[in-house]
C-alpha positions, 0 to 999 in steps of 0.5 A: 501497548504490546496488544496494540503493537500486535494489532498494528503488526497484523494489520499491516502485514502483506496488506501494505505490500498488496496494495502497493503492488501497482508498479508504475515504471513508466517515464524512465530516462530514454525511450528504450527504458521508458518502454521496458518499464511499461511493458514490465508494469503491464506484465506484473500487474496482469499476472494471474500467478503470483508464484511467477512474480515471486520468482521473477521479480528479483531480476528486475529489482537488481536492474532498477538498482543498476539504472538508479546507480547510473542516474541517481537523480531520475525521479521516475526510476526512484519512484518505480524502485520504491514501489517495486521493492516495497510491494515485493518485500511485503508480499513475497518476502518471509524473512523479517530482516530481508523484508526490513532491508527492502523496505528501507530501500524503498523508503529511501528511493521514495524520499529521494524521488519526492524530495528532489522537487519538495525538499521542505517535506523531508526537512520536517518529517521528523518534526512534530506532527503539527509542523509536518502537516503544512508542509504537505500542502506545498505539494501540488498535482504535479507531485501527486505520484511522488507523494502517494509513493512516499506515503506508501513506502513509509507505511511499508517501512513501519509495517516491516519493523512494527516492533519500533515504537518510534516508527509506529508513532509516525502512523498519523503522519502517513495518514496525513500524507494519504489525506493530502493525496485524496484532497488532490485526487479522491479517485487516485489509483483506483482509490487506493489512497482511500483504502490506505485511509480506511485500514489506518483508521481501523488498525485498532479498536476504538478503545485504543484510538481506532475509528472504525466508522471513519474507516468504513466510509473510506472503505465504501469510497474506495469500493465506489471509485473502482466500481467494485473491480478492486477486490482487495478493497472488499477483502480489507473491509471484511477483515478490518472493519466487519470483524472489528464490529462483529458483523458476520453478515457484512463479512461473509457477503463481502468475501463471497462477492470476492471469491465469485468475481471476475479477477481479470481486470486490466491492471488489477489481475495480480492484486485480485488474485491475491485478494481471492486467496485471502478471501477464502482464508477468511471465509474458512475461519468465519464461523469460528471467529464469530463463534456462531 
């Protein structure tokens, strides 16, 4: 069990936050707030200097907290807060206790954002898996954004405290959430829901329940949806699948494609820059990992 816990922790660190860095702040109450949200979202997503985001985002976390305190029922702002808190905690916060506090806040905001319209989901989220999954079918297309943020924040909460076995036991429920998202829209969020499913199926080896070939299928779908422009999908394909099955040819090909790719894709710049950083690290350790 300890080995599996370590593998899961390694699998989720940074990845959850990087995937969740697509911060959508549009739809806030009031025209001025709505315009600010859209502008902030664009500025973060298209920033090619991660350190600028690290330094500047905390001010907006406080701003979002204030806006939510002013209108605790604003679903759009709750979801925006969940995205930004979850992503920032996983990508930019090195202190474990602080990251956990922020992940818990993201989870709380996400639950409130979804369960305002779909309270039945939250009522059974602690119930056995077979009772929880049917509730997800109550969520229709109009609740797609809220459901995706709910699943993402839940995953982030798990990765922030992967020593919590009770939290780890909820991973199948997180997968069920993402499967529902994909069922409603396979191309949602540039295929990021597909990417969640890919990673969830390749967190651990087959000997302890992993399903690498299922994961490969989801990786390939995620890459196809973004037309290869979402570089993080290729990085995780190399890291989670190619390394697990010891396929160095696939591993190095994917990573070389990432480091030579154009990062300035609208809405994916920050994620792509982070992906290139990770790709270079993985390539540097490739020979040692594959022992060739």
